[in-house]
A tleap script that builds the chain and sets N, CA, C and O, in Angstrom:
source leaprc.protein.ff14SB
mol = sequence {
  NMET GLY LEU PRO ALA TRP ARG THR LEU GLU
  ARG MET THR ASP HIE HIE THR SER ALA ASN
  ASP THR THR ASN ALA ALA THR ALA ALA GLN
  VAL ALA ALA LEU CYS ARG LEU GLY ALA ALA
  GLY ARG VAL LEU MET ALA ALA GLU MET ARG
  ASP ASP ALA LEU ARG ILE ALA VAL ALA GLY
  GLU ARG ARG ARG HIE SER HIE LEU THR GLU
  ALA GLU ALA ARG LEU ALA VAL LEU HIE ARG
  ILE TRP GLY PRO ASP LEU ALA ARG ARG VAL
  THR SER ALA CARG
}
set mol.1.N position { -88.403 313.876 -29.036 }
set mol.1.CA position { -88.833 312.681 -29.732 }
set mol.1.C position { -87.605 311.967 -30.287 }
set mol.1.O position { -86.670 312.619 -30.750 }
set mol.2.N position { -87.597 310.640 -30.247 }
set mol.2.CA position { -86.449 309.861 -30.679 }
set mol.2.C position { -86.387 309.709 -32.186 }
set mol.2.O position { -87.182 310.284 -32.929 }
set mol.3.N position { -85.430 308.928 -32.606 }
set mol.3.CA position { -85.273 308.641 -34.022 }
set mol.3.C position { -86.397 307.744 -34.516 }
set mol.3.O position { -86.967 306.984 -33.734 }
set mol.4.N position { -86.730 307.822 -35.816 }
set mol.4.CA position { -87.679 306.849 -36.366 }
set mol.4.C position { -87.117 305.439 -36.178 }
set mol.4.O position { -85.901 305.256 -36.122 }
set mol.5.N position { -87.992 304.455 -36.082 }
set mol.5.CA position { -87.561 303.079 -35.794 }
set mol.5.C position { -86.501 302.589 -36.773 }
set mol.5.O position { -85.536 301.945 -36.360 }
set mol.6.N position { -86.659 302.882 -38.063 }
set mol.6.CA position { -85.684 302.382 -39.033 }
set mol.6.C position { -84.321 303.022 -38.823 }
set mol.6.O position { -83.304 302.380 -39.083 }
set mol.7.N position { -84.265 304.287 -38.355 }
set mol.7.CA position { -82.989 304.941 -38.094 }
set mol.7.C position { -82.334 304.338 -36.854 }
set mol.7.O position { -81.114 304.185 -36.799 }
set mol.8.N position { -83.152 304.000 -35.865 }
set mol.8.CA position { -82.623 303.360 -34.664 }
set mol.8.C position { -82.007 302.018 -35.022 }
set mol.8.O position { -80.911 301.689 -34.569 }
set mol.9.N position { -82.716 301.243 -35.839 }
set mol.9.CA position { -82.188 299.943 -36.264 }
set mol.9.C position { -80.942 300.122 -37.118 }
set mol.9.O position { -79.986 299.355 -37.005 }
set mol.10.N position { -80.958 301.136 -37.968 }
set mol.10.CA position { -79.816 301.402 -38.825 }
set mol.10.C position { -78.570 301.684 -37.992 }
set mol.10.O position { -77.468 301.289 -38.372 }
set mol.11.N position { -78.737 302.362 -36.863 }
set mol.11.CA position { -77.606 302.701 -36.004 }
set mol.11.C position { -76.967 301.462 -35.401 }
set mol.11.O position { -75.816 301.515 -34.967 }
set mol.12.N position { -77.694 300.339 -35.367 }
set mol.12.CA position { -77.131 299.098 -34.824 }
set mol.12.C position { -75.950 298.622 -35.656 }
set mol.12.O position { -75.117 297.862 -35.162 }
set mol.13.N position { -75.863 299.052 -36.906 }
set mol.13.CA position { -74.750 298.621 -37.744 }
set mol.13.C position { -73.469 299.373 -37.419 }
set mol.13.O position { -72.398 299.000 -37.898 }
set mol.14.N position { -73.559 300.417 -36.622 }
set mol.14.CA position { -72.389 301.165 -36.176 }
set mol.14.C position { -71.488 300.227 -35.376 }
set mol.14.O position { -71.962 299.506 -34.498 }
set mol.15.N position { -70.218 300.238 -35.673 }
set mol.15.CA position { -69.268 299.326 -35.025 }
set mol.15.C position { -69.309 299.426 -33.505 }
set mol.15.O position { -69.117 298.424 -32.816 }
set mol.16.N position { -69.553 300.603 -32.983 }
set mol.16.CA position { -69.518 300.798 -31.534 }
set mol.16.C position { -70.693 300.140 -30.816 }
set mol.16.O position { -70.609 299.886 -29.614 }
set mol.17.N position { -71.780 299.861 -31.522 }
set mol.17.CA position { -72.932 299.239 -30.879 }
set mol.17.C position { -73.024 297.751 -31.188 }
set mol.17.O position { -73.901 297.070 -30.657 }
set mol.18.N position { -72.140 297.234 -32.032 }
set mol.18.CA position { -72.158 295.822 -32.385 }
set mol.18.C position { -71.429 295.006 -31.324 }
set mol.18.O position { -70.515 295.496 -30.661 }
set mol.19.N position { -71.847 293.761 -31.178 }
set mol.19.CA position { -71.138 292.855 -30.280 }
set mol.19.C position { -69.738 292.612 -30.836 }
set mol.19.O position { -69.538 292.644 -32.051 }
set mol.20.N position { -68.793 292.376 -29.975 }
set mol.20.CA position { -67.409 292.181 -30.411 }
set mol.20.C position { -67.225 290.947 -31.278 }
set mol.20.O position { -66.295 290.896 -32.083 }
set mol.21.N position { -68.090 289.951 -31.130 }
set mol.21.CA position { -67.923 288.718 -31.889 }
set mol.21.C position { -68.845 288.652 -33.108 }
set mol.21.O position { -69.014 287.582 -33.694 }
set mol.22.N position { -69.436 289.771 -33.493 }
set mol.22.CA position { -70.354 289.809 -34.622 }
set mol.22.C position { -69.765 290.693 -35.717 }
set mol.22.O position { -69.385 291.838 -35.472 }
set mol.23.N position { -69.696 290.150 -36.912 }
set mol.23.CA position { -69.158 290.944 -38.016 }
set mol.23.C position { -70.167 292.008 -38.420 }
set mol.23.O position { -71.355 291.901 -38.119 }
set mol.24.N position { -69.677 293.034 -39.105 }
set mol.24.CA position { -70.570 294.080 -39.604 }
set mol.24.C position { -71.602 293.504 -40.564 }
set mol.24.O position { -72.754 293.937 -40.569 }
set mol.25.N position { -71.196 292.530 -41.377 }
set mol.25.CA position { -72.132 291.908 -42.319 }
set mol.25.C position { -73.245 291.166 -41.576 }
set mol.25.O position { -74.407 291.221 -41.977 }
set mol.26.N position { -72.885 290.476 -40.496 }
set mol.26.CA position { -73.901 289.757 -39.710 }
set mol.26.C position { -74.843 290.741 -39.037 }
set mol.26.O position { -76.053 290.518 -39.000 }
set mol.27.N position { -74.298 291.828 -38.506 }
set mol.27.CA position { -75.144 292.850 -37.880 }
set mol.27.C position { -76.086 293.462 -38.907 }
set mol.27.O position { -77.266 293.670 -38.623 }
set mol.28.N position { -75.572 293.751 -40.099 }
set mol.28.CA position { -76.410 294.316 -41.163 }
set mol.28.C position { -77.532 293.348 -41.538 }
set mol.28.O position { -78.660 293.775 -41.786 }
set mol.29.N position { -77.231 292.060 -41.581 }
set mol.29.CA position { -78.258 291.055 -41.902 }
set mol.29.C position { -79.315 291.006 -40.800 }
set mol.29.O position { -80.504 290.875 -41.090 }
set mol.30.N position { -78.893 291.109 -39.540 }
set mol.30.CA position { -79.846 291.124 -38.425 }
set mol.30.C position { -80.747 292.349 -38.496 }
set mol.30.O position { -81.956 292.245 -38.293 }
set mol.31.N position { -80.171 293.490 -38.778 }
set mol.31.CA position { -80.947 294.719 -38.873 }
set mol.31.C position { -81.936 294.624 -40.026 }
set mol.31.O position { -83.093 295.022 -39.889 }
set mol.32.N position { -81.489 294.101 -41.156 }
set mol.32.CA position { -82.387 293.949 -42.307 }
set mol.32.C position { -83.558 293.026 -41.952 }
set mol.32.O position { -84.702 293.305 -42.312 }
set mol.33.N position { -83.272 291.934 -41.249 }
set mol.33.CA position { -84.333 291.008 -40.842 }
set mol.33.C position { -85.317 291.690 -39.896 }
set mol.33.O position { -86.527 291.511 -40.028 }
set mol.34.N position { -84.809 292.467 -38.949 }
set mol.34.CA position { -85.687 293.192 -38.027 }
set mol.34.C position { -86.539 294.217 -38.766 }
set mol.34.O position { -87.714 294.396 -38.446 }
set mol.35.N position { -85.957 294.882 -39.746 }
set mol.35.CA position { -86.727 295.857 -40.536 }
set mol.35.C position { -87.843 295.167 -41.309 }
set mol.35.O position { -88.948 295.698 -41.416 }
set mol.36.N position { -87.557 293.982 -41.850 }
set mol.36.CA position { -88.583 293.243 -42.598 }
set mol.36.C position { -89.738 292.813 -41.702 }
set mol.36.O position { -90.869 292.684 -42.169 }
set mol.37.N position { -89.464 292.590 -40.424 }
set mol.37.CA position { -90.526 292.196 -39.494 }
set mol.37.C position { -91.561 293.303 -39.329 }
set mol.37.O position { -92.745 293.029 -39.135 }
set mol.38.N position { -91.119 294.532 -39.405 }
set mol.38.CA position { -92.008 295.656 -39.150 }
set mol.38.C position { -92.213 295.834 -37.653 }
set mol.38.O position { -91.791 295.005 -36.847 }
set mol.39.N position { -92.870 296.930 -37.301 }
set mol.39.CA position { -93.068 297.259 -35.883 }
set mol.39.C position { -93.870 296.185 -35.160 }
set mol.39.O position { -93.508 295.776 -34.057 }
set mol.40.N position { -94.949 295.731 -35.771 }
set mol.40.CA position { -95.791 294.720 -35.120 }
set mol.40.C position { -95.024 293.417 -34.911 }
set mol.40.O position { -95.168 292.771 -33.873 }
set mol.41.N position { -94.227 293.037 -35.874 }
set mol.41.CA position { -93.432 291.820 -35.746 }
set mol.41.C position { -92.390 291.926 -34.653 }
set mol.41.O position { -92.138 290.966 -33.925 }
set mol.42.N position { -91.779 293.109 -34.539 }
set mol.42.CA position { -90.776 293.305 -33.480 }
set mol.42.C position { -91.418 293.294 -32.099 }
set mol.42.O position { -90.839 292.776 -31.144 }
set mol.43.N position { -92.621 293.868 -31.992 }
set mol.43.CA position { -93.334 293.844 -30.704 }
set mol.43.C position { -93.684 292.407 -30.344 }
set mol.43.O position { -93.514 291.993 -29.197 }
set mol.44.N position { -94.172 291.645 -31.321 }
set mol.44.CA position { -94.506 290.245 -31.075 }
set mol.44.C position { -93.271 289.463 -30.648 }
set mol.44.O position { -93.332 288.664 -29.714 }
set mol.45.N position { -92.154 289.689 -31.327 }
set mol.45.CA position { -90.920 288.999 -30.982 }
set mol.45.C position { -90.481 289.357 -29.559 }
set mol.45.O position { -90.055 288.479 -28.808 }
set mol.46.N position { -90.579 290.626 -29.184 }
set mol.46.CA position { -90.210 291.050 -27.834 }
set mol.46.C position { -91.114 290.397 -26.790 }
set mol.46.O position { -90.640 289.972 -25.737 }
set mol.47.N position { -92.411 290.316 -27.079 }
set mol.47.CA position { -93.343 289.683 -26.147 }
set mol.47.C position { -93.027 288.196 -25.985 }
set mol.47.O position { -93.083 287.661 -24.878 }
set mol.48.N position { -92.698 287.541 -27.084 }
set mol.48.CA position { -92.340 286.117 -27.016 }
set mol.48.C position { -91.063 285.914 -26.212 }
set mol.48.O position { -90.958 284.963 -25.437 }
set mol.49.N position { -90.084 286.813 -26.394 }
set mol.49.CA position { -88.838 286.701 -25.638 }
set mol.49.C position { -89.090 286.936 -24.152 }
set mol.49.O position { -88.477 286.282 -23.308 }
set mol.50.N position { -89.984 287.861 -23.827 }
set mol.50.CA position { -90.333 288.115 -22.429 }
set mol.50.C position { -90.994 286.885 -21.824 }
set mol.50.O position { -90.672 286.491 -20.703 }
set mol.51.N position { -91.919 286.276 -22.566 }
set mol.51.CA position { -92.586 285.066 -22.080 }
set mol.51.C position { -91.579 283.936 -21.875 }
set mol.51.O position { -91.635 283.223 -20.873 }
set mol.52.N position { -90.658 283.776 -22.829 }
set mol.52.CA position { -89.625 282.737 -22.700 }
set mol.52.C position { -88.754 282.981 -21.473 }
set mol.52.O position { -88.448 282.048 -20.731 }
set mol.53.N position { -88.355 284.230 -21.259 }
set mol.53.CA position { -87.516 284.563 -20.101 }
set mol.53.C position { -88.252 284.276 -18.795 }
set mol.53.O position { -87.659 283.773 -17.841 }
set mol.54.N position { -89.541 284.596 -18.755 }
set mol.54.CA position { -90.328 284.330 -17.551 }
set mol.54.C position { -90.440 282.824 -17.304 }
set mol.54.O position { -90.319 282.366 -16.167 }
set mol.55.N position { -90.672 282.055 -18.376 }
set mol.55.CA position { -90.743 280.591 -18.236 }
set mol.55.C position { -89.427 280.024 -17.703 }
set mol.55.O position { -89.427 279.152 -16.834 }
set mol.56.N position { -88.315 280.523 -18.226 }
set mol.56.CA position { -87.002 280.051 -17.780 }
set mol.56.C position { -86.769 280.426 -16.312 }
set mol.56.O position { -86.254 279.619 -15.538 }
set mol.57.N position { -87.148 281.642 -15.935 }
set mol.57.CA position { -86.976 282.087 -14.547 }
set mol.57.C position { -87.826 281.252 -13.591 }
set mol.57.O position { -87.363 280.881 -12.512 }
set mol.58.N position { -89.058 280.959 -13.978 }
set mol.58.CA position { -89.948 280.140 -13.131 }
set mol.58.C position { -89.384 278.731 -13.008 }
set mol.58.O position { -89.394 278.157 -11.919 }
set mol.59.N position { -88.893 278.167 -14.104 }
set mol.59.CA position { -88.293 276.823 -14.053 }
set mol.59.C position { -87.078 276.819 -13.131 }
set mol.59.O position { -86.883 275.876 -12.364 }
set mol.60.N position { -86.262 277.869 -13.203 }
set mol.60.CA position { -85.101 277.964 -12.317 }
set mol.60.C position { -85.499 278.067 -10.860 }
set mol.60.O position { -84.869 277.467 -9.988 }
set mol.61.N position { -86.550 278.833 -10.600 }
set mol.61.CA position { -87.049 278.969 -9.217 }
set mol.61.C position { -87.515 277.611 -8.692 }
set mol.61.O position { -87.261 277.266 -7.538 }
set mol.62.N position { -88.196 276.843 -9.543 }
set mol.62.CA position { -88.681 275.517 -9.115 }
set mol.62.C position { -87.535 274.538 -8.941 }
set mol.62.O position { -87.602 273.646 -8.094 }
set mol.63.N position { -86.478 274.696 -9.738 }
set mol.63.CA position { -85.307 273.830 -9.575 }
set mol.63.C position { -84.605 274.128 -8.251 }
set mol.63.O position { -84.162 273.215 -7.554 }
set mol.64.N position { -84.508 275.413 -7.910 }
set mol.64.CA position { -83.848 275.792 -6.657 }
set mol.64.C position { -84.704 275.484 -5.437 }
set mol.64.O position { -84.180 275.188 -4.363 }
set mol.65.N position { -86.014 275.553 -5.601 }
set mol.65.CA position { -86.947 275.344 -4.490 }
set mol.65.C position { -88.016 274.355 -4.947 }
set mol.65.O position { -89.112 274.750 -5.346 }
set mol.66.N position { -87.689 273.078 -4.885 }
set mol.66.CA position { -88.548 272.033 -5.464 }
set mol.66.C position { -89.907 271.918 -4.785 }
set mol.66.O position { -90.815 271.308 -5.348 }
set mol.67.N position { -90.073 272.480 -3.603 }
set mol.67.CA position { -91.351 272.400 -2.899 }
set mol.67.C position { -92.382 273.407 -3.446 }
set mol.67.O position { -93.567 273.305 -3.130 }
set mol.68.N position { -91.941 274.370 -4.257 }
set mol.68.CA position { -92.863 275.390 -4.768 }
set mol.68.C position { -93.746 274.852 -5.883 }
set mol.68.O position { -93.302 274.075 -6.729 }
set mol.69.N position { -94.989 275.274 -5.867 }
set mol.69.CA position { -95.872 274.971 -6.997 }
set mol.69.C position { -95.508 275.919 -8.137 }
set mol.69.O position { -94.730 276.855 -7.952 }
set mol.70.N position { -96.070 275.672 -9.300 }
set mol.70.CA position { -95.852 276.557 -10.449 }
set mol.70.C position { -96.277 277.993 -10.111 }
set mol.70.O position { -95.562 278.951 -10.407 }
set mol.71.N position { -97.446 278.122 -9.489 }
set mol.71.CA position { -97.965 279.454 -9.135 }
set mol.71.C position { -97.069 280.146 -8.112 }
set mol.71.O position { -96.822 281.347 -8.216 }
set mol.72.N position { -96.585 279.401 -7.130 }
set mol.72.CA position { -95.709 279.986 -6.111 }
set mol.72.C position { -94.373 280.420 -6.718 }
set mol.72.O position { -93.834 281.469 -6.364 }
set mol.73.N position { -93.844 279.605 -7.635 }
set mol.73.CA position { -92.584 279.952 -8.288 }
set mol.73.C position { -92.759 281.194 -9.156 }
set mol.73.O position { -91.885 282.060 -9.190 }
set mol.74.N position { -93.883 281.280 -9.854 }
set mol.74.CA position { -94.157 282.464 -10.682 }
set mol.74.C position { -94.261 283.717 -9.806 }
set mol.74.O position { -93.738 284.775 -10.157 }
set mol.75.N position { -94.932 283.586 -8.683 }
set mol.75.CA position { -95.065 284.711 -7.760 }
set mol.75.C position { -93.692 285.137 -7.216 }
set mol.75.O position { -93.415 286.330 -7.088 }
set mol.76.N position { -92.850 284.174 -6.904 }
set mol.76.CA position { -91.503 284.485 -6.413 }
set mol.76.C position { -90.706 285.255 -7.475 }
set mol.76.O position { -89.977 286.196 -7.158 }
set mol.77.N position { -90.854 284.845 -8.728 }
set mol.77.CA position { -90.160 285.535 -9.825 }
set mol.77.C position { -90.708 286.955 -9.966 }
set mol.77.O position { -89.934 287.900 -10.123 }
set mol.78.N position { -92.022 287.116 -9.912 }
set mol.78.CA position { -92.614 288.446 -10.030 }
set mol.78.C position { -92.177 289.352 -8.883 }
set mol.78.O position { -91.958 290.547 -9.081 }
set mol.79.N position { -92.053 288.788 -7.692 }
set mol.79.CA position { -91.552 289.563 -6.547 }
set mol.79.C position { -90.142 290.060 -6.836 }
set mol.79.O position { -89.805 291.203 -6.528 }
set mol.80.N position { -89.321 289.198 -7.426 }
set mol.80.CA position { -87.944 289.575 -7.722 }
set mol.80.C position { -87.881 290.622 -8.839 }
set mol.80.O position { -87.054 291.533 -8.784 }
set mol.81.N position { -88.741 290.501 -9.842 }
set mol.81.CA position { -88.727 291.440 -10.978 }
set mol.81.C position { -89.334 292.780 -10.586 }
set mol.81.O position { -88.733 293.827 -10.830 }
set mol.82.N position { -90.503 292.760 -9.990 }
set mol.82.CA position { -91.253 293.979 -9.700 }
set mol.82.C position { -90.935 294.582 -8.339 }
set mol.82.O position { -91.217 295.754 -8.093 }
set mol.83.N position { -90.354 293.791 -7.466 }
set mol.83.CA position { -90.172 294.224 -6.088 }
set mol.83.C position { -91.394 293.791 -5.288 }
set mol.83.O position { -92.481 293.661 -5.850 }
set mol.84.N position { -91.236 293.567 -3.992 }
set mol.84.CA position { -92.319 293.000 -3.189 }
set mol.84.C position { -93.563 293.888 -3.113 }
set mol.84.O position { -94.679 293.369 -3.118 }
set mol.85.N position { -93.398 295.212 -3.042 }
set mol.85.CA position { -94.576 296.085 -2.900 }
set mol.85.C position { -95.474 296.024 -4.122 }
set mol.85.O position { -96.681 295.819 -4.002 }
set mol.86.N position { -94.879 296.203 -5.316 }
set mol.86.CA position { -95.690 296.174 -6.533 }
set mol.86.C position { -96.256 294.778 -6.767 }
set mol.86.O position { -97.419 294.649 -7.148 }
set mol.87.N position { -95.478 293.751 -6.551 }
set mol.87.CA position { -95.961 292.378 -6.751 }
set mol.87.C position { -97.146 292.091 -5.839 }
set mol.87.O position { -98.122 291.467 -6.255 }
set mol.88.N position { -97.056 292.542 -4.613 }
set mol.88.CA position { -98.147 292.316 -3.660 }
set mol.88.C position { -99.404 293.051 -4.110 }
set mol.88.O position { -100.501 292.496 -4.059 }
set mol.89.N position { -99.247 294.312 -4.554 }
set mol.89.CA position { -100.418 295.098 -5.009 }
set mol.89.C position { -101.056 294.482 -6.246 }
set mol.89.O position { -102.281 294.401 -6.347 }
set mol.90.N position { -100.231 294.053 -7.179 }
set mol.90.CA position { -100.769 293.479 -8.423 }
set mol.90.C position { -101.444 292.139 -8.147 }
set mol.90.O position { -102.538 291.888 -8.653 }
set mol.91.N position { -100.820 291.287 -7.365 }
set mol.91.CA position { -101.395 289.959 -7.134 }
set mol.91.C position { -102.596 290.011 -6.208 }
set mol.91.O position { -103.481 289.161 -6.309 }
set mol.92.N position { -102.652 290.981 -5.314 }
set mol.92.CA position { -103.834 291.078 -4.420 }
set mol.92.C position { -105.035 291.693 -5.144 }
set mol.92.O position { -106.170 291.552 -4.688 }
set mol.93.N position { -104.796 292.362 -6.249 }
set mol.93.CA position { -105.888 292.979 -7.014 }
set mol.93.C position { -106.619 291.966 -7.876 }
set mol.93.O position { -107.656 292.288 -8.456 }
set mol.94.N position { -106.110 290.771 -7.972 }
set mol.94.CA position { -106.734 289.745 -8.828 }
set mol.94.C position { -107.947 289.152 -8.194 }
set mol.94.O position { -108.586 288.278 -8.780 }
savepdb mol mol.pdb
quit
């Protein structure tokens, strides 16, 4: 079993896990903010970031291939993320 969530977040303040351009004080402030969110808030934030990343990927696919519809671009992104076999199984099950 892993560390409790607060210990995992606490470890982010370790210099070795911090970004090179982020001060220890900034990292500590980020960790404190994440702790205040609580587990549910962090899950919600992760889900929102995933949705944003998917939207950006679909927009990029449509920019590269302007003939694709929104649905086709989304499917192309899912094929790239999941691999063709899983994407085909998931989309054919709908």
